[in-house]
N, C-alpha and C positions, 0 to 999 in steps of 0.2 A: 497888282500885291502880286510879292513874295516871300515864300517859305524860307525863312534861315532855321537852320539848326545847328546844333552845337553837341557834338559826342564827347562828353567825357569819361574817366573810366568810373565818378562817381554817380555825376548824375547826366541826362538826357535832354537838352532846355528845346523846343520849339517856339515860333514868334513868326506871327504875320507882320510885313513889312510893307508901307506903302510911301512912296515916293523920302526914303529914309527915317521914318516915323513909325515904331513897332506899335503896330495896333492893339496885339492880342499878343499872348506868351503863355505857355505852362512849362513845367519842371517833373520830370518823374524819374523814380532811379534807373538809372543805366543796367547794359544788358548781367544777367547773373556771369560770374564766373566762369561756369562749369557750361556754359550754353554752348553750345555747337555755331556755325556762322550758319545755319540758314535758320537756327530759332533768333539770332541775333535780327535778322535783318526781316522775319515774321513781325517781332514785337517791333520795331521801328515802323516799320507799317501801318501797324494799328496805332501806333500815335500817331505816326502823319494822319490818318483818317480820321483823327477825332479834333484836327484843329483844321485842314483843307478846306478851303473855301469854293467852291465856284468862280469867281476873279483872281484867284491862284495861275501866274503865268510860267511860272520858275520856279524851281528848288538850288537853295546854296547851301551846303555844308560844310565846316568844319569839321576834321580830325586830327589827334594828337599823334600824326607821322607822318614818315615818308608817303607821299600821293601821286602818282601818274596823272597827272592836269589833265593834257586831252583827253585819255582814255579814262580819266576817273578809278582808278583803280590804287584802292586804297594797299598799303603795304603795314604789316606786321604795329600793328597796333597797342602802342603803351598803356595797358593794364585791360585791356580785350585783349584774351590767348587764342581765341578762334581766326582773329580776324589777320591772317600772316597773308593772306593774297584775293583780297575781296571787288571784285568789278560789281562796284557800288552805285556807277553813273549810269552802263546798262542794268542792269536790275530795277535800280526804278525808274530808267525813262522808259521799259518795256512796261513797268505797272503803272503809272499816272499819266503816258504818255507828254509829257511836261519836261521840257530841258534842263540838266539839272546838271550842276558845278561843282568840283569835290576840289577843297585846300586844306592845305593844313590849319590847326588853329589860331597859330601864333599869325599867319598872315591874315586868317579872318578880325581878330582883333587889332591888327592895323591897318586893314581898312575899313574895322569900325571906326577906330579914331580919327582915322580921316574925313568920315564922313559927317564928327561931330560939327565941325569948321563950318562958318557959312561959307557960301558960295563964293564967294568976294575977297574970302581971305585964309583961301582953303591953301596948306604949307606947300611950299617947293617940292621939298624930298621930308620924306616922314618914316622913322626908325619906330616900330612897337616893338614893345619887352615887355615880353610877361612873366613874371617871377612867384615861381608855384613848385610843386614837385623840384622841377628843374627849371629851365629859363629858355624859351621862347624869342624868335624876331622875325618880323616881318620889314620889308621896306617897300614904301609907295612913293614910285614916281614920276609928280606932276599927274598925281589921281592915277597913274598903273601898276598894278603889284609888279615887282620884280623877284619871280620864283627860282629862278638859277634855271637849269637844264631839269634837273630832278627834286625839285622843290624844297631844297636844299639854302638857296641863300640866305645870306643872316643869322645864319645858327654859329653865332660867335661862342656859345658855352661852351665848346668842347677846345677853344684856342688852350695851352698850356699854362698852367698858374700855378707858381710855389708848390711846385714838384707836382702838382693834380693837373685838373682844368678846372676855368674860371665857374664854370655851374656850380663848384663843390663851392662856391664863396659867396655865390647871389641866388640861392633861392634854397627851400626847409634841407637843405642839406647841411648848410650852414651850421642851421640848430641842434644838429643833431648829438653831439660833444657839451651839448648848453644844460647849463641848471633846469631850464625853457625849451619850452617849441619856441616857433615864432610868435607866434599868438600869446603865447604867455610870459615873453620875454615882451612884448608890447604890452602887456596887461601891465605886470612888475614894473616897467621905465615909465609906464604914467601915474602910476603910482609913490614914483621917486627914486627907487630901484634905484641906487648907482652902479651896482653892477651889470645890469638891464639896462641900464645909458648907455655905457661903455660899451654894450655889445654890439649895439645899433650901432652905434658911432664908430666900430670896426666895419659891421656890414656898411656902412655906407660910405667907408674906404674903397674896399673891393666892390659896391658897384662904382665909383670914383674912376677905378682903372678897367674896370668893363667900357664908359663910357666914351676915355680915352681910346678904344680902339672901335667903338661905334664912328665917334669922331673922326679917326684917321678912315678908316673903311671907304663911308658915306657922305662926310660932311654935309648931314642933318641942318634941316632949319628948323624941324621939330622933333624931337623924343618924348613918346607917351607911354607911361609904365602903368603894365598892369596886372591884376593877378591878386593871392590873395596876402603877399608881402606889398605891396602896394598901400593896403588900406592903412600900412607903420611909413609912407614916406616922409612926415613930418618927422618922425625921429631919427630919420638915415639922411637926408636930405640934406642938413649943414657942413656933415663930413663928406659927404658926396660931390658939395661943389666945391668946397673944401680943394679935394683933390683934384677936382679936374682943374681946378683954376691954379692950380700948382705944378702943375705936373702935364698939362696939354698946353705945346711948346703956340697956336697962335690962336693969341690972347682974344682977337674978334672975332674967332669961330666961336668961341667960349660967352662972349661977352653979347652975339647975336641968339644963340639957337633957345629955342624954348623948351625948356624942361616940365612936363607937369603929370601929374597921377590920373591916370582914368579906372576907376573902379566900377563905377555901374554894369553888372550883371546882364546890362542892355545890349551891352556895344559888341559882344561876339556874334551875337544874332543879328545883329544890324549889318556887322559887317559880312557874315557869310551870303548875307543879302543882298549884295554889294557884290562879290566876285562874278 
């Protein structure tokens, strides 16, 4: 049994995973914005105590920030002000006498996406993309996470694009100057609002540009798209795929790649358990 933990700025999710299956989970509000690092670690331990079982053999944690994977140190966590440099692995291993692995949350999503496939159908190269406040990416190469030296491999959201960076066009940031936020635009589009439909068609073209970068960089067999905006996949899929087919030069690669949304809240926890 492994304890998977997904630490977000809004929610803290924990789940017990056995053989890739989530057996038990719960979610609780994340740390208070004015909490000190010590207070956040105490709060995290309180939540772990609520779910930890005698059969738990290890702990895996995903965080939205840069991570020193070997030492389990977390740096400058998005939306947790006090987490500038947190020795998370040492702290939890000392408290629970269990091995602890810490990684970026997008890498956990990618690993969780990989784990959804039957063993005899596992992807050769999977790229996981999370669409939310920003864009996160993770790469699984024949079952192994490729993280790079600084846990930054795959983070293509910072690539220059249209005078800015591509993350500004394929995340919630894209909707800032629109009549609705991402969810509101989706609701309006599903009600037949032509303006909202056009917004998601434009979003899809920007996603197509991002996928061209992904295809050039990693030549994946599978691309999994998660995060809140992925729930609107049907609205941007046609324009995304059309852009990719029109602009990526290697036709066979486009025909072979499997692109699908994965929006289950369990993916991150299962992925955290697998790191």
